[in-house]
C-alpha positions as CSV (number, residue, x, y, z in Angstrom):
1,M,-16.0,29.5,-89.8
2,R,-15.6,32.7,-88.8
3,T,-16.9,35.7,-91.1
4,S,-15.0,38.9,-91.0
5,L,-17.3,42.1,-89.9
6,T,-17.4,44.8,-91.5
7,A,-15.4,48.0,-90.4
8,E,-18.8,49.9,-89.4
9,A,-19.9,46.8,-87.7
10,E,-16.2,46.4,-85.9
11,E,-16.6,49.9,-84.9
12,A,-20.2,49.2,-83.4
13,L,-19.3,46.0,-81.5
14,A,-16.4,47.4,-79.9
15,P,-18.1,49.2,-76.9
16,V,-19.9,46.1,-76.0
17,R,-16.4,44.2,-76.4
18,A,-14.5,46.8,-74.3
19,R,-17.7,46.6,-71.8
20,L,-17.7,42.6,-71.9
21,L,-13.5,42.7,-71.1
22,A,-14.3,44.9,-68.6
23,D,-16.9,43.2,-66.7
24,A,-15.0,40.3,-67.4
25,R,-11.8,41.8,-65.8
26,A,-13.4,42.7,-62.8
27,A,-15.7,39.4,-62.4
28,A,-11.5,38.1,-62.6
29,E,-10.5,40.6,-60.2
30,A,-13.8,39.7,-57.8
31,A,-12.5,36.2,-57.9
32,L,-9.4,36.7,-57.0
33,V,-10.0,39.2,-54.1
34,A,-12.6,36.1,-53.1
35,A,-10.3,33.4,-53.5
36,A,-7.5,35.8,-51.1
37,E,-9.8,36.3,-48.2
38,D,-11.1,32.5,-48.5
39,A,-7.6,31.8,-48.7
40,D,-6.6,34.2,-45.9
41,A,-9.8,32.7,-43.7
42,M,-9.0,29.1,-44.4
43,S,-5.2,30.0,-43.0
44,E,-6.9,31.5,-39.8
45,D,-8.3,29.2,-39.0
46,A,-6.5,26.1,-39.8
47,E,-3.9,28.6,-37.4
48,A,-6.6,28.2,-34.8
49,R,-7.8,24.6,-34.8
50,A,-3.8,23.4,-34.8
51,A,-3.0,26.3,-31.7
52,A,-6.0,24.4,-30.3
53,I,-4.7,21.1,-31.1
54,L,-1.4,22.0,-29.4
55,A,-3.2,23.8,-26.5
56,E,-5.2,20.2,-26.0
57,A,-1.6,18.2,-26.3
58,R,0.3,20.5,-24.3
59,E,-2.5,20.0,-21.1
60,Q,-2.3,16.2,-22.0
61,G,1.6,15.7,-21.5
62,A,1.1,17.5,-19.2
63,A,-1.7,15.0,-17.6
64,D,0.8,12.7,-18.9
65,A,3.3,13.8,-17.1
66,E,1.7,14.5,-13.6
67,S,0.4,10.8,-13.7
68,A,3.7,9.3,-14.8
69,R,4.9,11.1,-12.1
70,R,2.6,9.7,-9.8
71,T,3.4,6.4,-10.8
72,V,7.1,6.6,-10.2
73,R,6.5,8.2,-6.9
74,A,4.3,5.2,-6.1
75,Q,6.8,2.7,-7.0
76,A,9.6,4.4,-5.6
77,R,7.9,4.2,-3.0
78,R,6.8,0.7,-2.5
79,A,11.0,-0.3,-3.2
80,A,11.5,2.0,-0.1
81,R,9.1,-0.1,2.0
82,A,9.8,-3.2,0.4
83,R,13.9,-2.2,1.3
84,D,13.2,-1.3,4.9
85,L,11.2,-4.4,5.5
86,A,13.9,-6.5,4.2
87,T,16.5,-4.5,6.4
88,R,13.8,-5.5,9.9
89,R,13.8,-8.8,8.4
90,Q,17.6,-9.0,8.1
91,C,18.1,-7.3,11.7
92,W,15.3,-9.7,13.1
93,E,16.8,-12.7,11.8
94,E,20.4,-11.5,13.1
95,L,19.1,-10.7,16.2
96,R,17.3,-14.5,16.5
97,R,20.3,-15.9,15.7
98,Q,22.2,-13.9,18.2
99,V,20.1,-14.9,21.2
100,V,19.8,-18.4,20.1
101,R,23.6,-18.7,20.0
102,G,24.4,-16.6,23.2
103,V,21.5,-19.3,25.1
104,E,23.2,-22.1,23.5
105,D,26.4,-21.2,25.3
106,L,25.1,-22.0,27.9
107,S,25.4,-26.0,26.9
108,R,29.2,-24.9,27.6
109,T,29.2,-23.8,30.9
110,E,29.4,-25.7,34.6
111,A,26.0,-25.0,35.4
112,Y,24.6,-26.5,32.4
113,P,24.5,-29.8,33.8
114,S,22.6,-28.9,36.6
115,L,19.8,-27.0,34.2
116,R,19.7,-29.5,31.7
117,A,18.5,-31.7,35.1
118,R,15.8,-29.2,36.0
119,L,14.6,-29.2,32.3
120,T,14.4,-33.2,32.1
121,L,12.9,-32.9,35.7
122,Q,10.6,-30.6,33.8
123,A,9.4,-31.9,30.7
124,R,8.6,-35.4,33.0
125,R,6.6,-33.3,35.2
126,L,4.7,-32.3,31.9
127,L,4.6,-35.5,30.3
128,G,4.6,-38.2,33.1
129,P,7.7,-40.5,34.3
130,D,7.7,-42.5,31.2
131,A,8.2,-39.7,28.7
132,R,11.6,-40.5,27.0
133,I,14.0,-37.9,26.8
134,T,16.0,-36.4,24.5
135,E,19.2,-33.8,24.6
136,V,19.5,-31.2,22.1
137,P,22.3,-30.2,20.5
138,G,21.9,-26.8,21.0
139,G,21.1,-28.0,24.6
140,G,18.0,-28.5,26.5
141,V,15.7,-31.4,25.8
142,I,12.6,-32.5,24.1
143,G,10.3,-35.1,25.9
144,E,7.6,-37.5,24.0
145,T,4.8,-40.2,24.7
146,S,3.1,-41.5,22.3
147,D,0.8,-38.8,22.1
148,R,2.4,-35.4,23.3
149,R,5.5,-33.6,22.9
150,V,7.6,-31.2,24.7
151,D,10.1,-28.6,23.9
152,L,12.6,-27.5,26.2
153,S,15.3,-26.7,23.9
154,L,17.5,-23.9,24.8
155,A,16.9,-22.6,21.1
156,A,12.6,-22.9,21.5
157,F,13.0,-20.7,24.8
158,A,14.9,-18.3,23.1
159,H,12.3,-18.4,20.1
160,H,9.4,-18.0,22.6
161,A,11.1,-15.0,24.2
162,L,11.8,-13.2,21.7
163,D,8.5,-13.9,19.8
164,R,6.8,-12.7,23.1
165,H,8.8,-9.3,23.3
166,G,9.1,-9.0,19.3
167,A,7.0,-5.7,19.2
168,E,9.1,-3.9,22.1
169,L,12.2,-5.5,20.3
170,E,12.1,-4.1,17.1
171,E,12.1,-0.6,18.4
172,L,16.0,-1.6,18.6
173,W,15.7,-1.1,14.7
174,T,12.6,0.8,13.8
175,P,13.3,5.1,13.1
């Protein structure tokens, strides 16, 4: 319950009230200023952290992009190398087919019977007179005994010549 003051008491307390009100306003104003300063400081701190995060993200993005670029380039080099090797292999296989076909064409010439006779004689020299001699469909012969075998086919001669000179022949399609 509130009791009312006399006019004299009210008048005597007026300066105290005014002072208390002025002090409260000053404290409120100071609190507002401090809050504004804190808000500004927090805002600046947040902006600085955001800028640092953004800079770090940019650096990481650039590093990730560089790593991805290196990976893609390495994959492209490997793929190009694989294509190059596949192309070289195709060239080599095509050369082998053509050489074998060309050598096997000898079996359809007039000179072939004489060549076959010389190959048969060579097989008997290498394996002995009892060697079983079989003519090969592409030309040439195979000689066999119970424990040895000699391939004197025209295709075998072609393959042997290609294998012996393979490095030199590869220069035909190497840049």
